C-alpha positions as CSV (number, residue, x, y, z in Angstrom):
1,M,-6.2,37.4,43.6
2,I,-7.0,39.9,46.3
3,F,-5.3,43.3,46.8
4,L,-6.6,46.0,49.0
5,A,-5.7,49.6,49.7
6,L,-2.3,50.5,48.4
7,L,-2.6,48.7,45.1
8,L,-6.1,50.2,44.6
9,I,-7.2,47.3,42.6
10,K,-11.0,46.7,42.6
11,F,-12.0,43.2,43.2
12,K,-15.3,41.3,43.5
13,I,-15.8,39.5,46.7
14,K,-18.9,39.1,48.8
15,K,-17.4,40.1,52.1
16,V,-14.2,41.8,53.2
17,C,-12.4,41.5,56.5
18,A,-9.2,43.4,56.5
19,V,-6.6,44.4,59.0
20,L,-4.5,47.2,57.5
21,L,-1.2,47.9,59.1
22,L,1.4,50.5,58.5
23,F,3.3,53.2,60.2
24,A,1.4,56.5,60.5
25,L,-1.7,55.0,58.8
26,T,-4.4,57.2,57.5
27,L,-7.5,56.0,55.7
28,S,-8.9,58.9,53.7
29,T,-12.3,57.3,53.2
30,F,-13.1,57.5,56.8
31,V,-13.0,60.3,59.4
32,F,-11.7,59.3,62.8
33,P,-11.7,61.3,66.0
34,T,-8.7,63.5,66.3
35,Q,-8.3,63.4,70.1
36,M,-4.8,62.9,71.2
37,V,-4.2,59.7,73.1
38,Q,-1.5,58.7,75.5
39,A,1.3,56.5,74.2
40,R,1.1,53.0,75.5
41,T,3.9,50.4,75.6
42,I,3.2,46.7,75.1
43,T,5.6,43.8,75.7
44,S,3.4,40.7,75.6
45,N,0.9,39.3,73.2
46,E,-2.2,41.5,73.0
47,M,-4.9,42.8,70.7
48,G,-7.1,45.8,71.2
49,T,-8.0,49.4,70.2
50,H,-5.9,52.5,70.8
51,G,-7.0,56.0,69.7
52,G,-9.6,54.6,67.3
53,Y,-7.3,52.1,65.6
54,D,-7.0,48.4,66.0
55,Y,-3.7,46.9,67.0
56,E,-2.0,43.6,67.5
57,F,1.3,42.5,69.1
58,W,2.3,38.8,68.8
59,R,5.5,36.9,69.2
60,D,6.4,33.3,69.7
61,S,9.7,33.7,71.4
62,G,12.3,36.4,72.4
63,T,11.5,39.9,73.4
64,G,9.7,42.7,71.7
65,T,8.3,46.2,72.5
66,M,5.5,48.0,70.7
67,V,4.8,51.7,71.5
68,L,1.3,52.7,70.4
69,K,1.3,56.4,69.5
70,D,-1.4,58.8,68.4
71,G,-3.4,58.0,65.3
72,G,-2.2,55.0,63.4
73,A,1.4,55.5,64.4
74,F,3.6,53.0,66.4
75,S,7.2,52.1,66.9
76,C,8.7,48.7,67.6
77,Q,11.8,46.9,68.6
78,W,12.7,43.2,68.9
79,S,15.5,40.8,69.7
80,N,16.2,37.1,69.8
81,I,12.8,36.3,68.1
82,N,11.6,33.5,65.8
83,N,8.5,35.3,64.6
84,I,7.0,38.6,65.8
85,L,4.1,40.8,64.5
86,F,3.3,44.4,65.0
87,R,0.3,46.0,63.4
88,K,-2.0,49.0,63.8
89,G,-4.7,50.1,61.5
90,R,-8.4,49.4,60.7
91,K,-10.1,46.2,61.2
92,F,-13.4,45.7,59.3
93,D,-15.9,43.1,60.4
94,Q,-17.5,40.6,58.0
95,T,-20.9,42.4,57.9
96,K,-20.2,44.7,54.9
97,T,-19.4,44.0,51.3
98,H,-16.7,45.8,49.4
99,Q,-19.3,47.9,47.8
100,Q,-20.6,49.0,51.2
101,L,-17.1,49.9,52.4
102,G,-16.2,51.8,49.2
103,N,-12.7,52.6,48.1
104,I,-10.0,52.3,50.8
105,V,-6.9,54.4,50.4
106,V,-3.8,54.0,52.5
107,E,-1.4,56.9,53.0
108,Y,1.6,56.2,55.2
109,A,5.1,57.2,56.1
110,A,7.7,54.9,57.6
111,D,11.1,55.2,59.1
112,Y,11.9,51.6,58.3
113,R,15.4,50.5,59.0
114,P,15.5,46.8,59.2
115,N,18.5,45.0,60.7
116,G,17.9,41.4,59.6
117,N,14.8,39.6,58.5
118,S,11.6,41.8,58.4
119,Y,9.2,43.3,56.0
120,L,6.9,46.3,55.8
121,C,3.5,45.4,54.3
122,I,-0.2,45.8,54.2
123,Y,-1.8,42.7,55.6
124,G,-5.3,41.5,55.6
125,W,-8.0,38.8,55.0
126,T,-11.0,38.4,52.9
127,V,-13.8,35.9,53.4
128,D,-15.9,34.2,50.8
129,P,-13.3,33.3,49.4
130,L,-11.1,33.0,52.4
131,V,-7.8,34.6,51.5
132,E,-4.9,35.9,53.6
133,Y,-2.9,38.6,51.8
134,Y,0.3,40.6,52.0
135,I,1.3,43.6,50.0
136,V,5.1,43.8,50.7
137,E,6.6,47.2,50.1
138,S,10.0,46.7,51.6
139,W,12.1,44.1,53.4
140,G,15.4,43.7,55.3
141,N,18.1,41.4,54.1
142,W,15.6,38.6,53.5
143,R,13.1,38.8,50.6
144,P,9.8,37.2,51.7
145,P,9.5,33.8,50.1
146,G,7.1,33.2,47.3
147,A,5.1,30.1,46.4
148,Q,3.5,29.5,43.1
149,S,4.3,32.4,40.8
150,K,1.2,34.1,39.3
151,G,3.2,36.7,37.3
152,M,3.8,40.4,37.8
153,I,1.7,43.5,38.0
154,T,2.5,47.2,37.9
155,V,0.4,49.6,40.0
156,D,1.1,53.3,40.8
157,G,4.6,53.0,39.4
158,G,5.6,49.9,41.5
159,T,6.0,46.5,40.1
160,Y,5.1,43.5,42.2
161,D,5.8,39.7,41.9
162,I,2.6,37.8,42.7
163,Y,2.7,34.5,44.5
164,E,0.0,32.2,45.8
165,T,0.0,29.2,48.1
166,T,-2.6,27.2,50.1
167,R,-2.6,26.4,53.8
168,V,-4.5,23.3,54.8
169,N,-6.2,23.1,58.2
170,Q,-4.4,26.1,59.7
171,P,-5.5,28.9,62.0
172,S,-7.4,31.7,60.2
173,I,-9.8,34.6,61.0
174,I,-12.7,32.1,61.0
175,G,-10.9,29.3,63.0
176,T,-9.1,26.3,61.6
177,A,-9.6,26.2,57.8
178,T,-8.0,25.7,54.4
179,F,-7.3,29.0,52.7
180,T,-5.2,30.7,50.0
181,I,-2.4,33.1,50.8
182,T,-1.7,35.7,48.1
183,I,1.6,37.7,48.4
184,A,2.5,40.7,46.3
185,I,6.2,41.5,46.7
186,K,7.6,44.8,45.4
187,Y,10.0,43.8,42.6
188,A,12.9,46.1,43.6
189,N,13.5,46.7,47.3
190,T,14.3,50.4,47.2
191,D,15.6,52.7,49.8
192,R,12.5,54.8,49.8
193,F,11.8,53.9,53.5
194,R,15.3,54.3,54.8
């Protein structure tokens, strides 16, 4: 099972490709430019770089707005959607091993006030093996679904249910492929982000 950043679990894989998201994201292992950047509003599907951080906005229906702010910060709103994704963080390419990247630490703050189905998580991918992963810290009125239970783990005072499932011939970071999805869901949805 693959967990990166917040859970601080070391794992052995040959290559890592991770997109870390979170509100007010800071990676303490790396030093990024501290130039202030203008806020930017996005309302349609788009990926890019803003203030030294990678971002993505994606929706399949309805309306959404993502405001990119300085550093790793952003705000978002949505209505009448089926699925929508907002993320801003660091995206590592597939040229470095986890040993070359070193430890990655995520520090964040969030004013997370969900109204309906949503979740706040760290999200990413690894390659070799190809794994999509989610570390879910909090959710709205819908607990993200699990798949095959792999048990529980306690890290830094938080207990997580671990689930795993397989996607066959689905879109991935390397194109259409068969891959594993690993989901770590915080056992108790606390009000620490509200």
